[in-house]
C-alpha positions as CSV (number, residue, x, y, z in Angstrom):
1,M,-46.9,18.5,-40.4
2,L,-45.3,19.5,-43.6
3,A,-41.5,20.4,-43.7
4,G,-39.0,20.5,-46.5
5,T,-40.9,22.6,-49.0
6,E,-38.0,24.8,-49.9
7,V,-35.5,22.1,-50.7
8,A,-38.1,20.1,-52.6
9,A,-39.0,22.8,-54.8
10,L,-35.3,23.6,-55.3
11,T,-34.8,19.9,-56.6
12,F,-37.3,20.6,-59.5
13,R,-35.8,24.1,-60.3
14,E,-32.3,22.7,-60.4
15,L,-33.4,20.3,-63.2
16,D,-35.7,22.9,-64.9
17,P,-35.2,26.5,-64.1
18,E,-38.6,27.4,-65.4
19,A,-40.3,24.8,-62.9
20,R,-43.1,26.3,-60.9
21,V,-44.4,24.8,-57.6
22,E,-47.6,25.9,-55.9
23,W,-47.9,24.8,-52.4
24,H,-51.4,24.1,-51.2
25,V,-50.0,23.4,-47.7
26,T,-47.5,25.8,-46.3
27,E,-44.2,24.9,-44.4
28,G,-45.4,23.8,-40.9
29,G,-48.9,23.3,-41.9
30,A,-51.1,20.4,-41.0
31,L,-51.3,17.4,-43.2
32,V,-54.5,15.5,-44.0
33,K,-54.5,11.9,-45.6
34,G,-55.4,12.1,-49.1
35,A,-54.8,15.8,-49.5
36,K,-52.9,17.6,-52.3
37,I,-49.8,19.2,-51.1
38,A,-48.5,21.0,-54.1
39,T,-48.9,21.3,-57.7
40,I,-45.7,21.3,-60.0
41,A,-45.5,22.5,-63.6
42,A,-42.2,21.6,-65.2
43,R,-40.7,19.7,-68.0
44,A,-41.6,15.8,-67.7
45,R,-37.9,14.9,-67.6
46,A,-37.3,17.1,-64.6
47,I,-40.4,16.0,-62.8
48,L,-39.5,12.3,-63.4
49,S,-35.8,12.8,-62.5
50,G,-36.4,14.8,-59.3
51,E,-39.5,12.9,-58.1
52,R,-37.8,10.6,-55.7
53,V,-35.3,13.1,-54.3
54,A,-37.9,15.7,-53.6
55,L,-40.2,13.1,-52.1
56,N,-37.3,11.8,-49.8
57,F,-36.8,15.3,-48.6
58,L,-40.5,15.8,-47.9
59,Q,-41.3,12.6,-46.4
60,H,-38.3,12.5,-44.0
61,L,-38.4,16.1,-42.9
62,S,-42.2,16.1,-42.5
63,G,-41.7,13.0,-40.4
64,V,-39.3,14.8,-38.1
65,A,-41.5,17.9,-37.8
66,T,-44.5,15.6,-37.1
67,L,-42.7,13.8,-34.4
68,A,-41.3,16.9,-32.9
69,R,-44.7,18.5,-32.6
70,A,-46.0,15.3,-30.9
71,F,-43.3,15.6,-28.2
72,V,-44.2,19.2,-27.6
73,R,-47.7,18.3,-27.3
74,A,-47.0,15.6,-24.8
75,V,-45.4,18.0,-22.3
76,E,-47.8,20.8,-23.0
77,G,-48.5,22.8,-19.9
78,T,-45.5,21.7,-17.9
79,G,-43.3,24.6,-18.9
80,V,-40.6,22.1,-19.9
81,G,-39.0,22.6,-23.4
82,I,-38.1,19.9,-25.8
83,L,-34.6,20.0,-27.5
84,D,-33.2,17.9,-30.2
85,T,-29.5,16.5,-30.3
86,R,-26.7,16.1,-32.7
87,K,-27.9,12.6,-33.6
88,T,-28.6,13.5,-37.1
89,T,-28.1,12.0,-40.5
90,P,-24.7,12.9,-42.0
91,G,-25.2,15.7,-44.5
92,L,-28.8,16.4,-43.5
93,R,-28.1,18.3,-40.1
94,F,-29.1,21.7,-41.1
95,L,-32.4,20.4,-42.7
96,E,-33.2,18.1,-39.9
97,K,-32.8,20.8,-37.3
98,H,-34.9,23.0,-39.5
99,A,-37.6,20.4,-39.4
100,V,-37.3,20.2,-35.8
101,R,-38.0,23.9,-35.3
102,V,-41.0,23.6,-37.7
103,G,-42.3,21.1,-35.2
104,G,-41.9,23.6,-32.3
105,V,-38.8,21.8,-30.7
106,G,-35.6,23.8,-30.0
107,N,-32.2,23.0,-31.3
108,H,-29.7,21.9,-28.5
109,R,-26.9,23.3,-30.7
110,Y,-25.9,22.8,-34.4
111,G,-22.3,21.6,-33.8
112,L,-19.2,21.9,-31.9
113,F,-19.0,25.6,-32.8
114,D,-22.0,27.0,-31.0
115,G,-22.0,25.1,-27.8
116,V,-20.1,22.9,-25.4
117,L,-21.2,19.8,-24.0
118,I,-18.9,18.0,-21.6
119,K,-19.5,14.4,-21.5
120,E,-18.1,11.3,-19.7
121,N,-15.3,10.8,-22.2
122,H,-14.0,14.3,-21.9
123,I,-14.0,14.2,-18.1
124,R,-12.0,11.1,-18.1
125,A,-9.7,12.4,-20.8
126,A,-9.1,15.6,-18.8
127,D,-8.6,13.7,-15.5
128,G,-11.6,15.2,-13.8
129,M,-14.8,17.3,-14.1
130,K,-13.1,20.6,-13.0
131,A,-10.2,20.2,-15.2
132,A,-12.4,19.5,-18.2
133,F,-14.6,22.5,-17.5
134,E,-11.7,24.8,-17.1
135,K,-9.9,23.6,-20.1
136,T,-13.1,23.9,-22.2
137,R,-13.9,27.4,-20.9
138,A,-10.6,28.6,-21.8
139,G,-11.0,27.9,-25.4
140,S,-14.7,28.7,-25.8
141,E,-15.4,31.9,-24.2
142,G,-19.1,33.2,-24.5
143,L,-20.4,29.9,-25.6
144,P,-23.1,28.0,-23.5
145,T,-21.6,25.1,-21.5
146,V,-23.5,21.9,-20.4
147,I,-22.0,19.3,-18.2
148,E,-23.5,15.8,-18.5
149,V,-23.6,13.9,-15.3
150,R,-24.5,10.3,-14.2
151,S,-25.3,10.6,-10.5
152,P,-26.8,13.2,-8.0
153,E,-23.2,13.6,-6.5
154,E,-21.8,14.5,-10.0
155,A,-24.7,16.9,-10.5
156,L,-23.8,18.9,-7.5
157,E,-20.1,18.9,-8.4
158,A,-21.0,20.3,-11.8
159,A,-23.4,22.9,-10.4
160,D,-20.6,24.2,-8.3
161,L,-18.7,25.0,-11.3
162,K,-21.5,27.2,-12.5
163,P,-21.9,25.9,-16.1
164,T,-25.0,27.2,-18.2
165,R,-26.8,23.9,-17.7
166,V,-26.3,20.6,-16.0
167,L,-27.6,17.5,-18.0
168,L,-28.9,14.6,-16.0
169,D,-28.4,11.6,-18.3
170,N,-30.3,8.4,-17.9
171,F,-31.8,9.3,-14.6
172,T,-35.2,7.8,-13.5
173,P,-37.9,10.4,-13.0
174,S,-37.7,9.7,-9.1
175,A,-34.0,10.4,-9.2
176,I,-34.5,13.5,-11.4
177,A,-36.9,14.9,-8.7
178,A,-34.6,14.2,-5.8
179,T,-31.6,15.7,-7.8
180,V,-33.6,18.8,-8.7
181,R,-34.5,19.4,-4.9
182,R,-30.7,19.1,-4.2
183,L,-29.8,21.5,-6.9
184,K,-32.4,24.1,-5.7
185,G,-30.9,27.5,-5.5
186,S,-27.9,26.7,-7.8
187,Q,-29.2,28.9,-10.5
188,V,-28.2,26.4,-13.2
189,E,-30.6,25.3,-15.9
190,I,-31.4,21.5,-15.6
191,E,-31.8,19.3,-18.7
192,V,-32.6,15.5,-18.7
193,S,-32.0,12.8,-21.4
194,G,-31.7,9.1,-22.0
195,G,-34.4,6.5,-22.5
196,I,-37.0,9.1,-23.3
197,R,-39.8,8.2,-25.7
198,L,-43.1,9.7,-26.7
199,A,-44.9,7.4,-24.4
200,N,-43.0,8.4,-21.3
201,V,-41.7,11.9,-21.9
202,R,-44.3,13.5,-19.6
203,D,-43.0,11.5,-16.7
204,F,-39.7,13.4,-17.2
205,A,-41.3,16.9,-17.3
206,I,-40.8,17.4,-13.5
207,P,-41.1,20.7,-11.9
208,G,-37.6,22.3,-11.9
209,V,-36.5,20.7,-15.2
210,N,-36.0,23.2,-17.9
211,F,-35.3,21.1,-20.9
212,I,-35.7,17.4,-22.1
213,S,-33.4,16.5,-25.1
214,V,-34.6,13.6,-27.2
215,G,-32.4,12.0,-30.1
216,T,-35.4,10.1,-31.4
217,I,-36.8,13.2,-32.9
218,T,-34.1,13.1,-35.7
219,H,-32.6,9.6,-35.6
220,S,-35.8,7.5,-35.5
221,A,-38.7,9.6,-36.9
222,P,-40.9,7.6,-39.4
223,A,-41.1,9.1,-42.8
224,L,-44.5,10.1,-44.0
225,D,-46.2,8.6,-47.0
226,M,-46.4,10.8,-49.9
227,S,-46.5,10.2,-53.7
228,L,-46.2,12.2,-56.9
229,L,-48.6,11.7,-59.7
230,I,-48.7,13.4,-63.2
231,D,-52.3,14.3,-64.0
232,S,-51.8,16.3,-67.3
233,V,-49.2,16.4,-70.0
234,H,-48.8,19.3,-72.6
235,A,-46.6,19.0,-75.8
236,S,-43.8,21.5,-75.8
237,A,-43.7,24.1,-78.4
């Protein structure tokens, strides 16, 4: 899948305001080996200077979008949604999360400002799950709150606090199924994460699970192979 067209085109326009980029594949479109993705008309200096930057954006973001789509297809028909995480490249979070959406995956959250995730360290620092939840809720009214848990007992404790979602971290599929049964009727969303790969993601798409969050989509997506070739040169006036 192609992603990153806007920032790639902007790279050339920053170097040559009159640069023109014609996309033969649109954002989110399917890529075929050997196909022409775009045609660029610009000053040679701008093309040669911007080539690697533009390709870096396209190759990386298209890789993210492609892997995201693969995860979506792997759980197709289960009703379980795939989410990304904040495990992104410093400085590239906005672009990577855009590429994730291009691939059909949802954004867990962009940062610390649009959602709250209470993790093990927060619980220990606050001296308990309930204390962490109450302190967090006092300063984040209106924001969705997720509590990460490591055992079925912690999941029940978290559900009693009525957060937006309970995150079962590093649970086996069988443990997830058992915990989902125990949480039945709690009316909290259930998310799972930890050790999830493309090869096993469907094993975690268990009835009762709402979301599966996968850091691999952003932190380990392989870049796609692309190149730029000059096919004609015209002397400037």
